[in-house]
Backbone bond lengths (Angstrom), bond angles and torsions (degrees), N, CA, C in turn:
res aa  C-N    CA-C-N  psi(-1)  N-CA   C-N-CA  omega(-1)  CA-C   N-CA-C  phi
1 P - - - 1.415 - - 1.523 114.57 -
2 P 1.307 124.28 153.12 1.420 122.49 11.60 1.568 111.79 -77.66
3 Y 1.335 114.56 146.42 1.510 121.48 -177.28 1.615 105.68 -95.34
4 S 1.337 108.74 156.82 1.487 119.13 177.73 1.469 103.19 -75.16
5 G 1.399 113.79 173.14 1.512 122.09 178.19 1.568 111.08 -62.26
6 P 1.382 113.87 -46.87 1.522 114.25 -177.41 1.535 110.51 -64.85
7 V 1.431 117.68 -38.44 1.491 117.33 179.24 1.547 109.58 -65.14
8 N 1.275 117.14 -48.34 1.510 118.57 174.31 1.464 109.82 -50.93
9 H 1.345 123.55 -46.46 1.444 124.09 -173.74 1.647 105.44 -63.02
10 V 1.400 117.00 -44.97 1.353 117.65 -179.35 1.574 113.89 -60.52
11 I 1.363 110.46 -42.15 1.584 111.96 178.52 1.573 107.25 -62.66
12 E 1.326 118.86 -44.04 1.522 117.28 -177.81 1.471 111.12 -66.83
13 T 1.355 122.84 -33.34 1.428 120.38 173.15 1.474 111.42 -66.29
14 I 1.307 121.13 -41.13 1.507 121.10 176.81 1.545 109.18 -61.81
15 R 1.309 121.08 -44.49 1.445 125.73 -176.89 1.589 105.59 -64.81
16 A 1.240 118.99 -39.49 1.526 116.67 -179.41 1.565 109.46 -72.11
17 L 1.359 122.06 -32.89 1.402 123.35 177.07 1.575 108.63 -70.08
18 E 1.338 117.52 -33.57 1.453 118.66 -177.27 1.551 108.74 -75.09
19 I 1.278 117.59 -34.40 1.537 121.58 178.33 1.469 109.69 -58.88
20 I 1.350 117.80 -40.27 1.486 118.37 -177.33 1.623 111.76 -88.68
21 G 1.391 115.41 16.65 1.425 121.44 171.20 1.552 118.76 94.24
22 N 1.173 115.46 15.98 1.553 120.79 176.26 1.520 109.83 -91.24
23 Q 1.357 114.76 143.49 1.374 122.37 170.11 1.552 108.04 -97.50
24 V 1.327 119.91 120.71 1.352 129.18 -171.37 1.476 114.52 -112.42
25 T 1.274 121.42 122.58 1.501 124.65 169.56 1.496 106.22 -112.47
26 L 1.300 114.17 131.64 1.516 122.72 179.50 1.562 108.83 -98.59
27 L 1.282 118.12 126.69 1.417 128.06 171.36 1.492 105.71 -118.12
28 T 1.406 116.15 124.32 1.486 115.95 -176.66 1.546 104.17 -143.20
29 R 1.278 109.73 165.61 1.489 120.43 176.92 1.593 107.01 -118.99
30 D 1.280 112.65 124.30 1.428 120.44 -179.29 1.560 114.21 -130.41
31 H 1.244 121.21 116.07 1.402 119.40 -178.40 1.531 117.51 47.35
32 G 1.390 113.73 45.90 1.475 124.19 177.29 1.540 114.67 78.08
33 E 1.341 115.97 1.44 1.512 121.50 -179.67 1.526 107.96 -110.91
34 I 1.357 117.19 136.66 1.417 121.29 174.77 1.549 107.37 -95.21
35 L 1.437 111.89 130.41 1.342 117.77 -174.47 1.526 107.88 -123.27
36 L 1.402 117.02 152.14 1.457 123.50 -175.99 1.538 104.48 -125.60
37 A 1.390 117.90 139.89 1.431 124.62 168.96 1.491 113.11 -145.73
38 D 1.299 115.31 136.50 1.407 120.90 179.26 1.549 107.19 -90.97
39 D 1.357 123.60 -12.94 1.377 126.01 -175.93 1.477 113.79 -122.34
40 A 1.290 121.44 -0.63 1.503 128.79 -176.29 1.349 110.54 67.94
41 L 1.372 123.13 14.69 1.478 124.01 178.64 1.564 112.47 -129.58
42 Q 1.302 116.83 -41.91 1.444 124.69 -177.33 1.558 109.64 -99.25
43 F 1.309 114.17 106.40 1.417 112.93 -175.39 1.569 114.26 -108.56
44 R 1.280 117.67 149.63 1.444 120.03 179.77 1.571 106.32 -131.50
45 P 1.311 115.28 141.13 1.508 119.03 -174.71 1.529 102.80 -74.32
46 I 1.254 114.91 153.37 1.471 119.45 175.87 1.636 109.71 -129.05
47 A 1.345 117.48 146.34 1.393 117.83 179.19 1.576 101.60 -103.83
48 V 1.340 115.79 144.93 1.393 124.47 178.78 1.490 107.08 -96.19
49 R 1.292 118.99 98.62 1.482 122.60 -165.90 1.578 111.94 -54.34
50 Q 1.354 113.84 -40.02 1.426 118.18 -174.62 1.589 114.70 -69.76
51 M 1.343 115.45 -16.16 1.486 114.93 -169.63 1.572 111.67 -131.51
52 D 1.280 118.62 -14.21 1.472 120.08 -170.03 1.544 112.22 -91.99
53 S 1.266 120.73 11.52 1.428 121.79 177.87 1.457 111.54 -163.00
54 G 1.318 113.54 167.46 1.473 121.25 178.67 1.537 120.09 62.86
55 L 1.329 121.69 -153.47 1.447 121.21 -176.52 1.480 116.38 -55.75
56 S 1.390 118.81 -41.62 1.425 115.38 179.48 1.544 117.19 -62.36
57 R 1.311 116.66 -33.70 1.501 120.71 172.23 1.485 112.04 -66.46
58 M 1.277 114.96 -39.35 1.532 117.74 179.84 1.574 110.20 -65.93
59 V 1.232 115.55 -47.72 1.549 122.02 177.60 1.548 108.07 -59.19
60 E 1.307 121.98 -42.08 1.349 122.65 175.82 1.522 112.33 -60.17
61 R 1.254 120.25 -49.65 1.471 123.96 -179.64 1.566 107.79 -55.84
62 V 1.274 116.04 -50.19 1.490 119.30 -177.67 1.516 113.47 -60.70
63 I 1.273 117.80 -38.23 1.490 128.08 178.83 1.594 104.34 -68.21
64 R 1.278 117.12 -50.58 1.444 119.91 -176.15 1.610 111.99 -63.57
65 R 1.288 111.98 -42.89 1.450 119.65 176.49 1.607 109.99 -58.28
66 T 1.312 115.47 -50.76 1.413 122.22 -179.47 1.508 108.45 -60.07
67 Q 1.342 120.01 -52.03 1.550 121.27 175.33 1.368 110.44 -54.16
68 S 1.261 125.23 -39.11 1.524 123.18 -177.18 1.533 111.78 -74.08
69 E 1.275 117.23 -42.82 1.445 122.59 179.94 1.582 115.46 -64.20
70 L 1.339 109.98 -36.11 1.433 118.61 -179.45 1.617 116.92 -92.06
71 K 1.388 106.72 -2.72 1.438 120.17 -176.50 1.523 111.88 50.81
72 L 1.274 113.72 49.33 1.537 122.15 178.81 1.510 108.46 -82.21
73 P 1.343 117.88 157.39 1.483 118.83 -177.50 1.542 113.19 -62.95
74 Y 1.291 114.55 144.65 1.426 121.28 -179.07 1.484 110.51 -97.63
75 F 1.283 120.30 134.33 1.488 118.17 -178.73 1.515 108.40 -133.70
76 S 1.252 121.51 20.18 1.547 123.45 170.43 1.529 114.32 60.24
77 L 1.309 114.21 23.71 1.485 116.67 -174.46 1.536 114.44 -61.28
78 F 1.358 115.21 -51.98 1.413 117.77 -178.08 1.618 115.00 -65.80
79 D 1.305 110.61 -36.23 1.504 114.59 176.53 1.521 110.19 -66.31
80 S 1.333 115.12 -42.49 1.437 119.52 -174.55 1.660 110.31 -70.52
81 V 1.344 114.87 -45.87 1.430 118.56 174.99 1.454 112.14 -57.55
82 R 1.441 114.44 -43.96 1.524 115.44 -175.58 1.596 105.86 -63.88
83 F 1.342 118.52 -39.83 1.453 116.85 -176.98 1.539 106.15 -71.45
84 A 1.232 123.19 -34.90 1.468 122.42 178.04 1.528 110.69 -61.39
85 L 1.320 114.66 -43.94 1.478 119.98 -178.51 1.483 109.63 -67.73
86 A 1.348 117.18 -32.17 1.500 123.96 178.57 1.569 108.77 -65.18
87 C 1.268 115.78 -45.34 1.500 124.77 172.91 1.492 111.76 -56.17
88 L 1.291 115.83 -44.77 1.441 115.31 -178.89 1.522 114.12 -73.97
89 Q 1.388 115.75 -30.02 1.490 123.36 179.98 1.552 107.76 -72.23
90 E 1.345 117.50 -48.12 1.394 123.38 -168.98 1.481 115.56 -97.12
91 L 1.246 122.54 -24.58 1.448 127.07 -176.58 1.515 113.88 -119.35
92 D 1.358 116.36 31.70 1.471 119.85 -176.93 1.398 116.61 -58.46
93 D 1.333 119.77 -21.12 1.451 118.94 177.85 1.521 115.84 -102.66
94 A 1.291 115.44 12.27 1.496 121.52 -178.44 1.480 111.00 -65.78
95 D 1.338 111.23 137.14 1.483 119.72 176.29 1.588 113.54 -81.74
96 L 1.372 110.71 -20.33 1.455 114.50 -172.54 1.549 107.06 -162.56
97 F 1.316 116.26 137.97 1.512 121.12 170.41 1.472 111.44 -99.63
98 Y 1.315 121.35 138.37 1.416 126.65 -179.96 1.573 108.60 -127.38
99 E 1.195 117.71 114.05 1.455 122.44 -165.55 1.587 106.21 -126.10
100 R 1.341 113.06 130.28 1.499 119.00 179.82 1.591 105.13 -87.08
101 F 1.298 112.07 120.18 1.446 119.27 -175.38 1.539 110.77 -58.28
102 S 1.356 114.39 123.62 1.501 121.22 -179.68 1.505 103.38 -139.03
103 W 1.304 115.00 144.76 1.421 122.45 -179.03 1.513 111.16 -58.53
104 M 1.230 117.09 131.17 1.552 124.76 177.02 1.495 111.08 61.19
105 S 1.293 123.73 22.42 1.468 123.09 172.92 1.423 106.84 -119.17
106 Y 1.356 113.60 103.45 1.469 121.56 -175.66 1.519 113.86 -123.20
107 G 1.374 115.61 11.09 1.480 120.56 -178.06 1.560 112.80 -58.51
108 G 1.319 119.32 -36.43 1.452 122.89 178.00 1.572 110.00 -58.17
109 C 1.326 110.13 -48.13 1.510 118.21 -176.80 1.560 109.74 -63.54
110 L 1.360 115.77 -43.16 1.475 117.20 172.68 1.516 113.70 -55.42
111 A 1.368 112.87 -48.81 1.412 116.89 -173.56 1.585 108.65 -64.88
112 A 1.256 119.82 -38.07 1.462 126.53 176.16 1.602 109.84 -57.70
113 K 1.330 114.08 -48.33 1.421 120.45 176.40 1.540 114.63 -60.78
114 M 1.393 112.54 -41.62 1.464 114.98 -176.88 1.561 112.47 -76.08
115 S 1.390 115.84 -29.39 1.493 116.56 -179.25 1.528 113.99 -97.88
116 G 1.359 116.93 -11.19 1.402 115.85 -169.57 1.519 118.71 76.21
117 T 1.323 114.72 5.59 1.494 121.42 175.75 1.527 111.23 -76.89
118 P 1.347 112.88 130.24 1.504 116.36 172.78 1.432 110.74 -58.14
119 I 1.364 118.20 148.01 1.477 125.34 174.75 1.460 109.68 -132.14
120 V 1.342 112.80 138.49 1.411 120.76 173.43 1.481 108.27 -111.24
121 L 1.270 119.30 131.51 1.488 127.07 178.91 1.566 112.05 -97.39
122 E 1.290 120.13 130.68 1.472 122.13 176.77 1.504 109.51 -104.71
123 E 1.373 112.91 120.24 1.499 120.77 -172.69 1.475 107.49 -105.44
124 N 1.358 117.84 122.42 1.645 126.39 -179.98 1.408 106.80 -124.76
125 G 1.230 127.78 24.78 1.475 124.21 -174.27 1.430 115.26 135.37
126 N 1.333 113.83 157.05 1.462 116.36 174.11 1.472 111.02 -94.85
127 P 1.340 119.35 114.32 1.471 118.77 -175.21 1.532 112.83 -70.53
128 L 1.339 116.15 -31.42 1.533 116.67 -179.51 1.527 106.46 -69.99
129 M 1.258 120.74 -39.03 1.459 118.41 178.33 1.537 110.40 -63.09
130 M 1.314 115.95 -37.88 1.467 121.01 -179.05 1.515 110.07 -64.71
131 M 1.318 114.46 -41.96 1.536 120.17 176.85 1.410 107.86 -63.79
132 D 1.323 122.28 -45.58 1.512 121.83 173.68 1.428 112.40 -47.97
133 Q 1.345 117.70 -48.93 1.475 124.90 -175.37 1.556 109.93 -57.86
134 V 1.260 117.83 -41.80 1.489 121.98 179.68 1.443 120.18 -88.19
135 G 1.346 113.59 -4.97 1.413 120.12 178.57 1.517 119.84 81.15
136 N 1.289 116.83 22.64 1.522 122.86 -179.88 1.410 110.24 -122.44
137 A 1.298 125.60 28.32 1.471 125.39 -174.41 1.565 105.80 -88.72
138 P 1.366 111.45 149.15 1.505 112.35 178.83 1.554 111.92 -65.83
139 Q 1.321 117.09 160.00 1.314 120.42 178.81 1.608 108.93 -128.21
140 G 1.371 111.11 166.28 1.430 118.67 172.10 1.513 114.29 65.21
141 I 1.353 112.20 -134.49 1.439 118.32 179.16 1.499 115.22 -64.16
142 Q 1.292 114.63 -32.29 1.430 121.74 -178.42 1.592 107.67 -66.80
143 R 1.327 115.44 -41.78 1.440 115.80 -178.28 1.566 109.62 -68.76
144 W 1.331 118.10 -39.82 1.396 122.05 -179.59 1.529 110.33 -63.86
145 L 1.313 115.29 -40.70 1.524 118.44 -178.62 1.423 107.44 -67.41
146 E 1.315 123.04 -50.13 1.544 123.87 175.90 1.447 116.27 -51.84
147 K 1.375 111.84 -45.04 1.653 116.80 179.18 1.605 102.37 -62.51
148 Q 1.243 121.00 -45.17 1.461 120.35 -175.17 1.584 108.84 -59.32
149 I 1.299 119.14 -51.88 1.382 126.40 -177.72 1.557 108.38 -56.08
150 M 1.340 116.34 -50.02 1.516 121.61 -172.22 1.581 106.31 -71.29
151 T 1.297 121.60 -34.47 1.435 126.12 175.42 1.531 107.48 -61.18
152 W 1.321 118.46 -46.83 1.433 120.02 178.05 1.489 111.07 -59.16
153 A 1.347 116.99 -41.91 1.470 123.88 -176.59 1.495 106.83 -64.46
154 A 1.386 121.37 -45.88 1.381 126.67 -178.84 1.458 111.67 -59.81
155 H 1.435 118.62 -35.21 1.448 122.94 -174.83 1.599 107.29 -86.65
156 S 1.295 120.64 -21.88 1.478 124.50 -177.38 1.469 119.88 -76.42
157 V 1.389 114.30 -11.36 1.461 117.84 -173.53 1.531 115.81 -87.09
158 S 1.174 120.45 154.25 1.567 119.29 178.67 1.584 106.83 -74.25
159 H 1.254 120.02 -33.85 1.542 122.23 175.30 1.484 114.11 -156.90
160 T 1.221 115.41 159.90 1.490 120.29 -179.13 1.559 104.52 -125.70
161 V 1.367 116.49 130.61 1.533 123.27 173.23 1.459 105.86 -107.41
162 A 1.307 120.68 117.20 1.494 125.89 172.87 1.481 110.01 -93.93
163 S 1.306 116.15 147.28 1.426 125.97 -175.44 1.565 111.10 -84.08
164 G 1.288 118.38 -1.49 1.466 124.21 173.36 1.496 111.11 -171.29
165 D 1.392 115.06 165.44 1.517 118.03 -174.69 1.540 108.72 -73.21
166 G 1.324 122.17 -26.10 1.339 122.85 175.45 1.523 112.38 -68.25
167 W 1.307 120.72 -42.85 1.463 126.25 174.55 1.408 113.24 -62.59
168 K 1.342 115.09 -38.22 1.480 125.27 -179.61 1.630 107.08 -66.38
169 A 1.294 121.59 -50.62 1.391 121.91 172.13 1.463 118.78 -57.20
170 L 1.287 117.31 -42.07 1.486 125.60 174.03 1.475 111.89 -60.96
171 F 1.302 115.88 -50.94 1.491 120.24 178.71 1.538 113.94 -59.50
172 I 1.356 116.33 -42.51 1.436 119.50 176.93 1.579 109.66 -61.64
173 E 1.325 113.58 -47.19 1.452 116.19 -174.31 1.561 113.40 -71.54
174 Y 1.379 116.20 -42.76 1.391 121.06 -177.50 1.578 113.14 -64.50
175 F 1.393 114.93 -46.51 1.484 122.45 -173.12 1.540 110.43 -95.10
176 G 1.337 117.89 -10.20 1.475 115.97 -176.13 1.439 117.79 62.86
177 V 1.293 113.07 38.45 1.580 117.19 175.51 1.527 107.76 -91.44
178 E 1.304 116.21 164.66 1.442 125.65 -177.93 1.478 106.24 -74.24
179 K 1.369 120.56 140.25 1.381 124.56 -178.65 1.559 112.46 -62.77
180 S 1.270 112.32 -31.51 1.546 117.27 179.16 1.507 111.69 -70.68
181 S 1.305 120.45 -17.60 1.470 123.96 -178.16 1.599 112.41 -85.28
182 V 1.391 114.41 -3.17 1.461 116.30 -177.47 1.578 110.99 -125.70
183 S 1.388 118.37 129.46 1.472 119.24 175.53 1.466 109.64 -116.04
184 T 1.257 116.04 166.73 1.473 120.85 178.12 1.530 111.28 -114.34
185 V 1.344 116.80 129.88 1.380 121.72 168.64 1.526 106.90 -131.16
186 Q 1.341 110.38 111.81 1.455 117.18 -170.88 1.638 112.08 -62.03
187 N 1.366 112.95 139.84 1.491 112.01 174.46 1.486 112.19 -66.78
188 G 1.381 117.16 152.47 1.473 120.36 178.47 1.450 109.56 94.35
């Protein structure tokens, strides 16, 4: 503490789910590290056995270095696959995944596809529009690639919960999802 607005929102969402009888385990990524908490407060780092050592880690380093040196488009593949595998490793008995929509974070959607577990996406704003407003949005092929990936993520979920009617309308319009696949639960 003190926590940011999004962190406080996640904690409150977890508490509300627990009040109605759900057991919630939080898996999150912070500064490149994947963390797990059964109470949303006490986190422990986890290693993703399939990716964090050996040949797979070496291949990742070579590809990342080449991508960086050649200034190739970034599509968050390794981070998203690592998060997906962490979900499968640590949350193998989950009845549902619930992921807060964040730009270029689609590991939860990959895990849901790989495991057949339903996933609910929480929408709290359009990150690309926010990046446009502050002048640091991707351009050209990078922008196109990111929009394609995030559109795939928006269409791959079981349902989306928007934090307001405005966000709901914008999400439906921007990503072209069916109105019936998005509900609103007001913040607060």
